[in-house]
N, C-alpha and C positions, 0 to 999 in steps of 0.2 A: 675427676672422680665422679661417677654417676651415683646418685642416690635415688633408689626406687622408693618414692614416697609412700606407696601402698603399705610396705612393711618397714620402710626406711632401712632396708638391708644393704649394707655397704657392699659394693661390687667386689667379687673375689679378685685379688691381684696376684701377680706372680713375681716372686723374688728371683732375681737372676744375677749372675756374676761371671767374671771371666778372669783367668789367671794372666799375669803379666806376659807369659810366654806365648800367648795366642798370636799366631802370625798375622801381621798387618798386610794390607795390599789385596791382591786378587784372591778369590775364594780357593783357587787351585793351590795356593801356597799352604793353606791350612792342612791339606791332606798329603803333602809331599814329604813331611818330616817323619822321622822314626817315632814310634809310640812313646808317650811321655811316661815319666815315673810318678806314680801316685802314692799317697799315704797308704801303707799296707793295711790290709784287712784280713784277719785270721779266717781260715776256712776249717770247717769241721765235717765229720762224717755223719751227717744227719740224713736219713732216708725215710720217706714214707712210701707205702705200697698201696695202690688203689687198683682193684680189679686185676691183680697180678702184674701191674706195671710199677716199677720203682721210680720214684721222683726224688731227686736230690735237692737238699736245702742246706748248703754249706754255711750260709750266713744266718741261720736261725737264731744264733746268739744275739743278733742285733734287735730282736723283738723285746729284749729287756731294756726298755728306754731309760732305766736308771743305772745302767752299767757304767762304771768308771772307764772301762776300756772303750766303750762306745763314745763316751763324752770326749775322750782324747782324740779318737778318730774324727769325730765331727769338727772339733776345733781345728785340726790339721786341714780338713777339707775347706772350712770357712776361710782360714788364713790363705790358702792357696787360691781361692775363688774371688773373694769380695774386693780386696783392695785395688785390683787392677782397673776397675771401671769407673769408680766414683769421680776420678779426675778427668775422665775422657770427655771431650767436647760434646759428643752425642748424648751423654747422660744429662748434662745441663740443658741442652736444647730440648730434649724430649720432656724433661720435667717442667720446663717453662711453658711449653706448648700445652701440656695436659692441665696445668694449673689454670691457664687462661681459658681453656675450653670447659673446665669444671665449673667456672663461674657462670656459665650459661644456664646451669640448673637452678631451679628455685631453691632458696635457702630456708623456706618455711613450708611446712606441709599444710594441707587444708585442715581446718579445725573440726573438733568434735564437740557438739553442744550438749550440755547436761545441766539442768537446774538453772538455766539462764546464764551459765558460764560457757566459755569456749576454751577448750584445751588443745594444744598443738605442740609439736616439736619444731625447733629452729636450730639451724647450724650457725654457731657463733665461734669464731676463732678455731675452726676445725673441730669443734666438739658439739655434740647434740644436747641441747638444753630442753627441758620440759617447761612450757609456759602456760599461763592462764590469764584470761581477761574476763571481766564481767562486772556485775553490780558492785559498787564500792571501790573498784580499781580505777584510778585516774589514768593508768597506762598498763599495758600488759606487764605482768610480773613473773619472775622466775620461780618456779616451784622446785625444780631440781637443777642445780647448777652442776654441769658436767665436771667442772674442776674440783668440786667437793666429793666426787665419787671415787677419787683416787686414780692411780695409774691405770690407764686402759679401760676405765669404767664407762659404760654406755647404757642409756635408756633404750632398750631394744623394742619394747612394746608397752602400751599403757591402755587402761580402761577406766574412765571416770564412773562413779556411782550415778544412778539415775537422778538423784537430787543435786549432784555436783558438789557435795560436801567432802567427798573423799576421792582419791584416785589410787588405783593399784598399778604399779609399773614393774617391769622386769629389768633387773640389772645384771649384766654380764661383763666380763673383763677380757680385754685383748682378743676379742672375737671368739671366745669359748662358747661351746654349745651349752654347757652347764651354767646356771645362774640362780637367781633368787627373786622372789616377788617381794616388793615392799609396798605397804599400804600407808598412805600419807593423808593426814588431815589437812585439807586445803586451806582452812582458816588458821591453822597452827602448824605451818610447815617446819618450824624449828623443833617441834616435838619429835622424839625418836620414833621412826616408823616401826610398824609391825613387820617382821621378816618371816617369810615362808621359804624354806630351803629346798634343795634338790629339785629344781625346776630346769627344764631344757627348752631351748629354742624360744619361740614367742608365746609359750604358754601351753595350751590356751587357758583363758580365765574369763568368767562372766559374773556379774553381780546378781544376787537374788532379787526377787520382786520387791521386797521391802527395803532394799538398799543397805541392809545391815549384815549381809553375808556374801562371801565370795566362793564360788565353785571353781575349782582349779585342778590341774593335773600335776601330780607329784610322783617322783620315782624313788626307789630305794637308793640309799647313798651308793656311790660308785664302789664296786667290789675292790677290797684291799686298798682303797684310796686311789685307785688308778682311773682317772677320768676317761682314758681311751678304751677301757673295758666296755663290753656291751651294756647298755642301760637296761635295768631290770625292774620288774614289778611296777609298771605305770598304773595309776589308779586315780579316780576322781574323788576329791575331798571337798568338804565344806568348812570354811573358816568363818565363825561368827565373831564380829567385832567385840573386843573386850574379853574374850575367852582365851585360855592358854592354847597355843598352837599345838602342843602335844595332845590336846583333847580333840583335835579336828577329826570328825568321823569320816569314814569312807562312805561315799555315796554309790560308787560303782567300781567293780574290779573286773579284770579280764577273766573270761571263762577259762576253766582249767585246761581245756584242750587247745587254747590259743595263748599260752603264757608268754610266747616269744613274739607276739604281735604288738602293735602300738595302739594308741588310744587318743581320740580327739573328742570334742564336744561342741554342741550348738545349743543355745538357750534363747530362741527367738520369741518375738511377740510379747505375750504377757509374762514370760519367764516362769511359767508354771509347768512346762514340759521340757525336760532335759533329754536331748538326743545324744547318746553315747555311740561313737563310731569306733568299733573294733576293726583295725585296718592294718594292711601291710603296704609297704612301698613297692615300686617307687611312687612318689607323690606327684600328682598331676599339676600342670600349669594352672594358673588362676586359683579358684577357690574350691575345686572339686575334691581335693584330699587324696587319700591313699587309693591306689589303683584296684585294690580288692578290700571291701569293707562289709561289715555287718552292722546294721542299725539296731540299737536298743532304745526303748522309750522308758523313762523314769518320770513319773508324775511327782511334782514337788509342791510343798506348802510355800507360802509367801516367804518364809524364812530360808528356804533352800533345802530344808530337810525333806527326804522322801515322804510322800503321803502314806500314812498308815493304811494297810489293807489294799494297797495298789502295787503289787510286785512289778519289777521290771519286766517288760515284754519285748520279745524279738520281733522286729518288723521285716527284716530281709534275710536272705541267705548271704553268706560271704562270697558273693560271686561277681561283684562289679563295684564301681565307685558310686558313692551316694553322699549328698550333702543337702541338709534341710535349709531352705532359704527363708521360709515364712510359715507361720501356722495361723489358722483361723478356724473357729468352731472345732470340728473333729477331723480336720484334714490338714495335710502338710504339703507345701510346695517343695518338690524334691528335684534337684539337679543330679543327673545320673548318666552313665554310659551303658546301663543295662539294656541289652538288645539294641544298642545304638552306638556303634564304635566312634561316631563323630558327635555323640552326646545329644541329650534332649532334656526338657523340663516337663514334669508331670505333677498332677495332684494325686496324693496318696490318701486313701481313707484309713485313718488310724485305727478304726474298729475292725476293718477288713483290709489289711495292707497288701494282699496278693497282687502281683503284677497284672493279672487279668482284669482287675478292677480299677487300675490306674486310669485317670482321665488326662489325655494329652493336652499340653499347653503350648510348648514349642517343640515341634517334631524335629527329628534328625534332618539335617540339610546337607548341601554339598560341601560347605565349609566346616571347620572345627569350632564348635561352641566352647571357647576356652574359659569363659567367665559368665556368670549370671548373678544378678543382684536384685533384691527387692528394695526399691527406693520410692518413698512417697506414694505408695499404693500402685506402683507400676513395676514391671519387670524389665530391667535393662540387660540386654544380651550382647556379649562381645564375641564376635566370630573372627577367626583367622581364615581368610580366603586368599589363596595363592600367596601365602606368607605375608599378608598385610591385614590391618584391622578394619572391621566394619562393625558399627554399633546400631542396633535396632531396639525399639521400645514396644512393649506389649502390655495389654491389660491382663487382669487376673484370669480371664478365660482364654487367653492366647490370641486375642484379636489384635492385629497390628495397630500401633498407635504412633507411627512415625519412625524416623531415624535421626541420628545425630550426625550432622555433616562434619567431616574431618578435613583439615587443611592440607590434604595430600594423601599419598599412598604409603604412609609410614605406619607407626605402631602406637597403640594406646598402652602405656606402661603401667597404668593403674587407674582404678575407679574408686571414688571416695564419696560416701553419702550416708544416709540413714533411712530407716523405714518410715520415719515421721515426716521427713522434709522432701518436697519435690525438687530441691536443688541438689545437684551433684557436681563434683569436680572430676576432671580427668587430665592426666599428664600425657601429652602427645609429642612424638619426635620422629625423626628419620635419620638415616646414617649421615646425611649432610644437611639436615634440617634441625637447628637447635631446639631444645625442648620448650614447650609452651604449656602453661597450666590454663585450662579452659573451664568455665562454669556453664552448665546447661540447666535451664529451668524446664522441667517436664510439663508444667502447667501451661506455659506459653510457647514452648518449643524454641525459645531463643537461646543462643550461645554467645558468650562474650569471653574475651581474654581476661583471665584473672591475674596472671603473672607471666612475664616473659623478659628476656634479657634486654636491658636498655640499649646496649651497644653491641649487638651481635656482629661477629666478623663476617666479612664477605667470603662466602664459600662457593661462589659461582665458578671458580676455577676447577672444581672437582665434580665428578659425576659418579652415579651409582648405576650399575647394570645388573639385571637378573638374567642369568644364563643357565641352561640345562645341559647336562652331560649324561652319557650312558654309562651305567655301572657295569660290573663284570657280567651280571645276569641279564643285561639289557634294559633294566629299569631306568627310567629317566629321573634324575635327581637334580634339584635346583641349587644354585649358589648365588650369593651377592658379591659383587666385585666393586671396590671403591678405588678410584685412581684419579690422578690429575688428567684433565681433558687433553686429548691430542698426543698421548704418549705413543711413541713408535713401537710397533710390534717387532722388536729386534732381539728379544730374549735377554735384554740387559738389566731388567728392573728387579731389584730385590723385592721379593713377594712373601708375605706372611699369610698362611692359610690356617684359619682357626676352625676347630671342629669339636663336637661333643658327642652326639649320636647315642644318647642313653637316657634312661629314666623317663621317657616320654616328654623330655624337655624340648621346647621349641626355641631355636636360635633365630630371633626376630631382628629385623633391620632397624633397631632403635639407635639413638645417638650414642656413640661410644667414643669418648675422648681419646682413648688409647689407639683406636683404629684411625681416627682422623689425624692424630699426631704422627703416626707412622707414615701416612700418606703425605702429610705436609713435609716430612723429612725426605721425601723422594721415593718412597716405596709404594707398593700395591698391597691392599688388604682384601682378603677374601674370606667369606663365611659360608661354609657348606652345610646344607640342611639334610644331614645324613639320616638314614633309617636307624631306628632305635630312639629317635626323637619323636616329638608329637605334632609336627607341622601339618600332617595330614590324617591325624586321628590314631585310634588304637591299632589299626592294621599296619600303619607305618612304623609304629613302635614294636609291635609283635614280630615284624619281619626280621628283627635283629636282636633277639634275646635268646638266652640259654644256648642250645646247640646251634642256633642260627646267628650267634653273635658276630661271626666272621663277616657277615653282611655289612656291618658298620665299617669295618676295616677295608673291605672291597670298595665301598663308596668313597672313602677318604683317599684311597690310592687313585681311583678314577678322577676325583676332583683335582688332585695334584697333576695327573697326566693331562687333564684338560687345560690347566693353566700353562703348562709347558707347550702343548700343541698349539695353543692360541697365539704363541709368539710373544707373550707378555714377559716371560722369564725363562730361565733354563734351570736344570736340576741343581747346579751349584749355587744358585741364587734363590732357591726356594726353601723357606722354613715352614715348619708346622708347629702349631701351639695348641695345647690342651691342658685343662686342669681337672682334678678330681677324676671322675669317670673318663673325662676327656684326656687325662694323663695316661690312662690305660690305652685309649685310642692311639695316641701319638707314639707311645713306646712300642705297642704291638706293630704298628705300621712301619716304624723305623727298623724293627728287627726283621720284618718280612721283606721290605724293599729299601735296604740301606743305600742303594745306588740312586734313589729318586730324590734325595733331599740334601741340602747343604747344611741345614741346622735344625735342631729339635729343641723345643721348650716344653718341659713336663713339670707342672706344678702340682703339689699335693696329690701325686698320682697313685692309682692302684696299679701294682705291677705283679703281684703274686696271686694269680687267679685261683690257686689251690687253697689259699687261706684268707680269701676275701671275707668269708662268712664268720670268722671267729672273733672279730673285734670291731670296735666302733659301731656303726649302724649296719654292719654286714648281715646280721640275722634278719633285718627288715627288708633286705634286698634279694633274698633267696629266690623269690618268684622270677626276678629278672635274670640273675646270673646262674642259678643252680649251685650245686656243690660237687666236689669230686666224689662224694659217696654215691651220687646218682650215676649209674652205669650209662644212662643215655646221654648225659651231659659231659661226663669226664673226658671223652676223646676230644671234644671241642675245646674244653678248658686247657687241656695239655697242649693242644696244637697252637693256641694263640697266646698263652700266658707269657708275657714279655720276659720275666725273670728266667723262665725255663727253656727259652729258645735262642738264647745268645750263642753264637758260634765263634769260639776263640780264633783270632787271626783275621777276622773280617774287618774291613774298614767301615766303621759306622760313622754317621755324620756328627759334626760338632754338636754336643748335647749339653744342655743345662737342666739338671734335676734339682728341684727346689721343694722345700717343705717347711712346715712349722712343727717344731719339736712337741708342741702341746696340742697338736691336732687331735680332737676327740672324736671326729667322725671317721677319718681314714688315717690310722696311726702312721706316724712318720717312718716306721720301719719299712714300709713299702718302698719309699724313696731310698732309704739307706741301703737296703739289700740290692736293689737294682743298680744303684750307682757303683757299689763295690764290684758287682759282677760285670758291669759294662766296662769299667776301667780295666779289669783283669782281662777282658776279652778283646779290647780294642787293638786293631792290627795296623793302625796308621797314626799320623800325627794330629788328626782332628781332635780337639780337646774334649774331654768328658769331665764335666765339673759338677760338683754338688755343693749346695748352700742351704743351711738349715737356720731358719729363724728361731730364736728361743721362745717367742710367743707370737700370737697372731691368729691362732686357731685355723680352721679350715678355710676361712675367707681372707686370711692375710692381715687382719687387723683394720685399723682406721684408714681414713682417706689419704692422709699424708704418707703413711707407710705403703699403701697400695701404689700410689704414684711413684714413689721412690723405687719400689720394686720393679715396676714396669720400665722406668727410665734406665735402670741397670740392665734389664733384659735387652732393651733396644740398643744400648751401647755395645753389648755382646754381639747382637746381630749386625750392627753397623760394621764391626771388625770382620766378622766371619763372612758376611755376604757382600762386603764391599759397598755398603750404603754410602751415598754421597754426603757432602757437607750440608745437611739440612736443606737439600734441594735449592741451595743458593738463595733461600728466602730467610731474611732475618726474623728472629723470634718476635720482634716488636712490630713487624710489618703485616699488612693484610695479605692473605693468600691471594695470589694472582697479580699482585702489584709488581 
């Protein structure tokens, strides 16, 4: 289980399962049987009409996630799917391998200093605890014991007050997007904390200059008590310690013409200037925020209350991404992609913020500037160049001040530091290079190892290659391939191709224990850097959005054809995997090219492109996907929507559709409707299975649940693709022995 220390976001996992009747042996056996009998799903005569075109939706009733009829159908699907694999040898082998590989990640994140104390989270017994050390503490002590948070409780984010006397942390349960802020007295942790409800994700939240107030984002309660409904009315509030939460004043609200947008905040420097970002998704990699944002400036008193006589001011148009990194005097250091698709950093005059008056600091370059941070009076910039990390340092004027040497051509997964200290930490890894936590001193230019695995396995038997292939329109697209060295190009190797291709998200070659476990079991693992992602900047993303979305699917098909043409695998031994928007990717591709794949894994997928915008975070993603009401976009949506393009009697690949019933970001009915339609359409014996977790949210829950889910998935693929017995390498031996 990988833990990204930057936000300690647990990696999204995929639950999978297989029915006992799945054929064993060669992949060809799985498709030679007659179609199976599946739990029946009622069809209704529901039709929508867009621009004169009728669109059928016979499983619309499944959108009522509280329906007893739906609950009965889900239970029948789960009983058919899950029991068959937990006893399979491949399940135990995959689980053991991933647990061993997970132990290579640091179990403690870099600390945050405040008031002479150091706050950090640590993984203990598979749970995340909030710890503190400092004056008067003989040893680090537990502030928040994960076991005391109840079933599925997790500290998702935290911010200590400037004097270190208090800490605000966000609690959520079972991977849910909704949670609450709790404010704790560090010297009296047993006193009941103050609770601020209706919080989503990691906040945001920041302390006021006097340390007695917390500025935070709060939403209206979920409509009708349904957490999967679109989140409404985000606003910035101020809570003053010792006052009733009900009296918390609004500091900033969304403009009336942008009520369906989202909202973020920055409170840098002296905490007297609050930058409210009214923004829409998708959200960029790194710390840039929403892909379209408008900055507002609110001047604050030390208490966090807006300064009287100083109304909020608009600093930018809602035309690009903006994030304020630092303020000094009357100017702000801004990270943006305004007129710079690969991003840049500028000084903005707060009195005259027009772009024509910006002063360049870091100009747009050949690589993608994915992250920029102000640490210890220096600007640390993280570029992605040819899909690997490069770190450079600049002073406030943009003069180069050196670089940070990395131990290879892998990826920096996170940067951690503060504006006050020249010391920063970074987590680095590669696909076959275990993670290492490095500490760099900006004052001396020295880098040292802060934490690494004491007994890392020998991974020299495996290799990573970056290869380029031509997509349908001739564009060259890269992919990473991980395999055991010296594999014959005889088409015999079970291969798992992963893709996402959406939201400007970059699929980088960091250490993935699920990928390496698959390779250790005898397979080949490939990651495609599809358009719609952010690997090469805004142009790479915009090439595959709205009416151009098919471009992502063409890239994925070309990636699969490349793997087959290279002789590594054949169509019957090739599987594709995707989650969330990647679930839309793999279900669309399997519908368009069912002949190209032996198996498909779709976790928490989007499958109904006609109704993507009506629930979860759909309203925030309209810029990326469009809606069927848009006459320019509707033909593309109708042409690729997986749910609406299934052809009865077609032989589709063996497919595993998995979800969490409590997914608040992409409601589970996307998975349910598609699974029911696919089972009804299947024209051969390749199994179509659906498994629904009762909890786990969009990310699948905690680390143990994630690994168990992947292990079940791999057991399914081992049967369908004919994966060998763990590559004849025992779980306890070193790879290559």
